[in-house]
N, C-alpha and C positions, 0 to 999 in steps of 0.2 A: 504493500500500500504506500510505501514511502517513495515509490517511483523508480525509474531506470535512469542510469547515467547515459548521456548522449554519446554515441560512438561513431566512429568512422569505419569505412570499409576500404581496404587497399584495392586499387583498380585491378591489379594482377589477380588477386584472390577472387574478386567479383567476376572477372572474365573466366577464371577457371571453373567457377560454380555454374556458370550460365548453361553449359551443355546438359547438366543434370535437370534443368528446368525446361527442357525441350517442349515446345508447344504451350508453355505457361508464361504468365507475366508475374514477376515477383513484386509484391507491394510492401515489403518490410516484414515486421514481426507482429504477431497479435493473436486474436482468437475470434471465433464467431460470437457475436453479441446475441444472447438468447434472453427469453423472458426471465430466466432465473437471475441474470445479471441485473436486470431492471429492479427486481425484488431486492437483491442484495444492496444495490445503490440506495434505494429508498430507505431500507432499514438502517443503513449506515448513516444516512443523513439525519434520521430521527435520533440516533444515539450520539451524533456529533463526530464527524470523521477526524477532527483534530486530536482527539484523545488516542486514536490508533495511528494516525499518520500526521505528526506535527508539521505544520507548514514551514518549508524551507524558504527564508527570505531571499535567497539567491536564485530561486526558481519560481517561475510563474505557473499558475494553473493548479487544478485539482489532480495531483499525481495518483490519488487512490482510485480514480476511475479505471485506469488501465490495469491496476493491480487486482481488480476483481476477477480477472481471467486466469490468475495463477501463472504458470510457466508459459512463456511465449512460444509460438511455433511460426515457421515460415508461412506467410500468407501468399498464396498463389491462386490465380484464376486462369482459365484457358484463354489463349490469345483470341480465339474465335469470339469470345464474349466482348472483347473490346471493339469489335466491328460496329457496335452500336454507339460508339463515341463515349467520351468521359468528360465530366465537368468537375473542376476543382475550385472550391470556394474557401476563402479564408482572409483574415485581415493581413495587413502588411507585417511581415516578419514571422508569420505563423508557419511558413514552410512551403509555400506554393512553388517557388523557384527550385527548392531542393527536391520537391516531388518531380519536377520536370527533369532535374539532373538524373534521377533514378530511371525514369521512363525513357529518356533520350538515350542514355548509355545502353540500355538493353536493346533498343531498336537499332542502334548503330552496330552493336556486336552481332545482331542477327543478320546483318548484311542488307537491310532494307533501306529504301529511300526515306529520307527524313527532311521535313521542311519546318523550320522554327521561325515564327514571327514574334518578335519581342519588342513591343513599343518602348520599353525602358532602355533597351540596349544593355542588358545585364552582362557584364564582362565575365562573371563566373559561369553563367550559362553558356556563353560562347566558348569559353575555355573547356568546359565539360564536353561539348560536342566535338571540339578539335582533339581533345585528349582521347576520346572514345575512338575516333578514327585511327589515331596512332596505335591505340591498344589493339584494334582489330587488324593491324598490319596494313592498313590502306589510308595513309595520311593524305593522299591525293584526292580522296573523296570529299574533303572539307571545302566548302565554298562559302565566302563571306561577303555580305552586302551591308553597307552602313553609309548613309548620306553624310555623316560627320567626318568620315575618313574616305573621301572619294579616291585618293591615290592608291589605297590598299583594297578597294572594293572591286568586285566584279561588276560588269555592266549587264543589266537585265532588260530585255525587251518584253514588256507586259502585253504587247499586241501581236506577238509572234504567232501564237497558235490560234487558228480559227478554221472553221469549215465553210461558213457563209459570211459575207461582208456585214450583214446585220448584227452578227455576234460582236464585232468590234464596237459598233455604235452602242449597242446595249451595255457593253462592258464599261464604257466611259460614262454613259448616261446614268448608270446605276449609282454613281458617286454624287449625283445631284441630290441635295437634301429634299425630302418630300414627306409630308405627313400622310398622304394617301397615294395609292398606286395610280390614280387617274389625274395626276397633276398635269395640267396642259403645258406648263413650262418644261417639265421633264419629257413629255411626249414630243414637243417641238424640238427640243435639243437632240433627242434620239433620231428624229427624222433628218435634221440638218447634218448630224454626224454620219448617218447612213448614206446620204447623197454624196458627201465628200469622200467617204471611204470607197464607195463604188466607182466614183470618178478616178480616184488614184489607182485602183486596180485596173481600170479600163486603159490607163496609159502606162501600165506595167511598173508602177511605183509602189513599193511596200508602204502601207500606212504607218505612221508613227505619231506620237503625241505632239511632236513639234510641227509636223506637216498639217495635222488637224487644226492646231491652233493658228497656223499661218493662214489657212484658207478661210477659217471662220472669222478671224479677227481682221485680216487685211483684205478680205474679199476673194471670191472664187473666180475672178476674171481670167487669170492665167490658166487655171485648171480647165475652165470651160473651153478656152481656145485649143489647148492640147487635146482634149477629149474630142472636140469637133473635128479637128484635123485627122486624128486617128480613125474616127468613124468614116469620114469621107474617103480616106485612102483605102479602106476595106471594102466599101460598097460602090464607090464611083471613082474609078481610076483617073478619069479626065476632069475631076472637079476643079482643079486649079485653073484650067482654061475657062471653064464656065463661070467661075466666081471672080476671075481676074478684073473685070470692069468695076465690080463693087469694091474689091480690095484696094485697087489703085487710088480710089478717091478717099480712102481712109487716111486721115492725117496723124492719128495716134493709136495706141493699143486699144483704147475703149471703142473707138470707131471701127477698128478692124474686127473686134469681137462681135459688135452689133451687126456688121456685114456678114460674118460667118453664121450668126444665129438666123438672120433673114434668109440666107441661102438654104440653111437646113430646113426651115419651115416651108419655103416655097418650092424647093426642088427635091429634097431628100426624105422628109418625114413621112410623106404619104406612101412611098415605096419601101423605105428602109427605116421604120421607126425604132427608137431605142429608149427603153425605160430609164436607162442610166442617164442619158442625155436629158430626158424630160425632167428628171429629178434635179440635175445640176442646173438646168435653165430656170426651173422654179426657184431654186435657191438664189441664183444670180439676179433674177428679176424681182425678187421680193423687196417690198418697200423697206428701205434701209433703217429708218427709225424704229419701225415695228419689229424688224428682225433683231436689232440690238437689244430691245426690251425682252424679247422672248428667250434670247440666249444669255441673259444677264446672270443667271445662276450657273451656267455652264462655263463661262469664260474664266471665272476665278479658279476653278478646279484645274483647267488646262494651264493656266498661268502658274499655279503652284507646282505642278508636275514638270514644268519645262524651264524653270528659272534657275540660273546659276549652274552649279555642278550637276543638278538633276537632269539637265538637258543631255549631257553625255552619258549619265548613268541609266536613264530610263528611255532615251530615244537614241540608242547607239546606231552608228553607221557601220555596216559589215565591212566596208572597204577602207576604213580608216587605218592605214598601215602605221601611222605615227602613234597610235594609242596602244600601249603594250598590255592594257588590262584585258582580261578574258571577257569575251562576249558569250552570253548564255541565255537560256530561257527556262521556264519551269518544266516544259515538256522534256527538254534535254536532261535536266537535273534528275527528273524522275526516271527516265529511261536508263540512265547510267547508274542509278542507285546511289546517288550522291547525297551529301548532307549539307543543306543550304541553311545558313543562319542569316536572318534578316533583322537587323536592328533599325528601328524606325526613328530613333532620337526624338521621341515625342516630348520628352522633358524640355528640350530646347525649343521645339516648334510643334505644338500639338496638332494644328490644322494640317500641316504638310505631312507629318507622320501618319495621321489618320488617313489622308488621301492615298499615300503610298501603300499602306496596308490594305486599304479597300480595293484598289485596282489590282493588286497581286492576288487577293482573294477571288476577284472576278475572273482573272486569268486562270487561276487554279480550277474554278468551276468549269471553264471551257475545256481545260485539259481533262478533267474528270468526265465530262460529257463525251469527249472523243474516245477515252478509254472504255467507257460504258458501251459505246456504239460499235467499236471495232475490235475489242479484245474479249475473248471468251471468259478467261479467268485471269484478270489482271493481277499483277504482283502487288503486295501490300505497300501502301504509302502512309507514313506516319506524319501527321500534321499537328504541331504544337503551337498554340496561340496564347500567349500571356496577355493579361489585361484585354481580353477578347472583346469587351464591350466597345472598345475604341475603333474596331474595324467591322462592326456588324453592318451588313447591308443585305439586299435581297439575294445576291449570289451566295452569301454566307449561309443564309437559311436554306437555300437549295442544296448546298453541300451537306448540311446536317440531314436534310430530307432524303437525298438520293446518293450521297457519296459512298455509302456502303457497297453499292453495286459496282462502283468503279475501283474498289479496293482501298478506299481512303478510311483511315482511322483518325478521327479528330480528338485531340485532348485540349480543352479550352479552360482557361482559368479566369476568375473574376473575384472581386472582393465582396460585392453585395448583389442581391437580386435587383436593387434599384439601379445599378449601372446599366443593365439591359433595358429597363423601362425608360430611363432618361434618354438613352441613345435611340431607341426605336420610336419613342413618342407615346407609347401606351403600354399599360400593364398586360393587355391581351396579346400584343405583339411580342412582348418579352416572354410570356408563357409559351407562345408559339415556338420561339427559339429554343427554350429549355425543354419543351415537351418532346424533342427529338433525341434526347440524350438518355441512354440506358444505365450509365454508371455515374454515380455521384460520390465524390470524396469531399467531406466537409472537415476542414481544419478549424482552428478557433475562429468563431464568428460572433461579433458583438452586435451587429445590426438585428433588431428584433424582427423585422419583416423577413430577413433572410433566414433567421433561426426558425421562424414559423414555416417557411417554405421547405426547409430541410426536414423538419419534424413531420410535415404533412406527407412527404414522400415515403416515410417509414410506416410500417404497419403499427396498429395498436396492440396492446397486450393487457392482460388482467393481472392485478396484483392483490394480495390480501393484506389486511391490517387488523390488529386487535383493538376493539373499542371497549374500554372499561367504563363502568358506571357504578355509582354508589349513591345512597340517599338515606335520610332519616326523618322520622316524624314524631311528633309529640301531641298529646291531647291538651288543648288549652285549658280545659276544666280540671285536668289532673296531670300536671307537668311531669310527675314521676313516671308515668307510663311512657316509655320510650321504645320505639322500634326502629330498626335499621336494616338496610339491604345492600348488597354489593353483587356485581356480576360483570361478565365480560362476554363478548361475542366476536366472531370472525366476520369481517366485512370484506367483500370483493368489489373492486372498482376497476374501470377501464382507464388506462393512462397511455401516454406516448411511450413507445419502446425505448426511446432515448429523449429525455426531456430537453426542450429548447434551451433552458437555462444552462444545462451542462455544456452546450456548444460554446458558450462564452467562457468556460472554465478549463478548456483543454490546454495542456501545455504545448509549447512549440514542438512541431514535428509529430504530434499525435492527431489522429483523425478518427471519425466514424464514417463508414462507407456503405452505401447501398449498391450492390453489384447486380449484374444481369441475372435474372431468375429469382430475385428477391432475397438474395443472401445479404445479411447484415454483418459487418465485421468491425471490430475495434482494433486499430493498428497503430504502430509507431514506425517512424522512418529513421534511417541513419542520417546523422547531421550532414555528412558529405561523403562522396566517394572520392577518396584521395589518399595519398600516402600520409601516414600518421606516425605517432611516436612508437618507439620499440615495443616489441611484444612483451607482455607479462603473462603470468599464468595464474589461474584460479582453480581451486579444487573442484572436481566434478560434483561435489555435494553442495556447491553454491556458496562456499565460504568467501572470505575477503581476498582481495588481490594481494599477492606476495611475490617474493623473488622466485624466479623460475628454477625448478629443481632439475630440469633436464640440461642437456648440452646446448651449445650455441653454434650457429652456422657462421661461416666467415663473414657474412653480411651483418651479423649481430642479432639475428632473430633467434628466439628461444625455440627449442624443439622439446616440448613437454614429454614427460614420461607417462606411464600408464596411470589412469585415473585423474588426469589433468586435462583441462580445456585451455585452448589459446584464446585470449581476449586482449583487446587493446587497453592500454593504460588510460586512466581518466584524463590525463593531461591533454 
């Protein structure tokens, strides 16, 4: 009941144990939380846990909660159960990032593709992913993206993968803030983007965020001219001779484009119509003031994603021989089974970080759709998103809904339920997001609403308590006559399997989890997977740490004798 000391796991030892967990995911140590533990916890609270487990002022939380399970065991769940995604909730410092360390290391050592989106840019999490690649013997698998370190970052094209041009338009339009799905500004922005994308493809130019911004902000005149000339050359080889009288009278580029448009409508459109050209012409001829108002919510997003160093990072040119930085995309990372760490630097620039994360999520949704359509049994892809409420959008919800069929396993972390409600604009939308997650890991949670949400997801149980009563009566006319009674009865009542208040008392790195299939476990995590102080030994009967009675290896590690276990020292 006094609690467990926080320990570390040496990376080499962790990698050596992983084959014995084949097909399983290791979640630390603990036990299945059953109704009997709820009963024990309530009885202990009535008696006062402090008399059995005095509170240590150096440690926070109710250590006695985990002690109700007795001796810890390895907590493992089948990997197939994680296909239904996982949510990790907890306050800052409770252990969310350390949970990611544990899960990321296992995914890398299994040789699977890993994508980490970290708004904070946690250096420890990045180092964990890189160290796991080294531990797996494949250091070249690690790929790093961070807008604050453009010189060391890879270049990623978020518009690389698509099957239809409208996908790219929808990918960018999904970043437009909207309270409803029928926002006319969002629909108009998607239409304008779609027309530009189709025009770029028609002239054999790969769309990028920079080119989209250029033609929406500066006008589509140049693109219209290129598209018209390409169309004329394909359907009317002698068009230059026919249009020469009109073109020679044009004094500038604007007059020349108007002449080409007039030629298309008078000579070409009836015999060789083009929906791509009609869309571009509609965009080109749209009243400029109204057009500027309708794309007013789209242009700030394109501006954020193409300003400064982000222009080269998110709109890379494949032919840039002077840029030594690697050029990649999410589809290539997944196909090669690489480990991509994306730091968004949201602490320095929240809006830009959120926009980068959202467009990468939209790109990932497109890649997932392609895998779902063209791959029978796609290989697993592990996606870890810290502070996930910052990148929630419609493609994010689609990933949770349908990502399982594409082999995606999402692990998302948040601090409170209110984070999702604030981002999506409504509690109903937030519950739509969380309703697609089968596994829930709750670390220490202080927010009352989040505590209630976690408790609601757990089943109810019935506990018993003893109700004692006593009474006495006297006769007012004869006070000497005195009668008394005493009694007790057993009362059964329905309570939460794990009280919401207990969630606020969990020590760091301890959690309660609801796993696929309804299994409820109480677990604790290692503080870190890293090299730690020298080995000491403890007797197998659970005694105190003491000097190692066995021999030592040249590296200084203890080799315990019979009846001894190896454990790390407390330091």
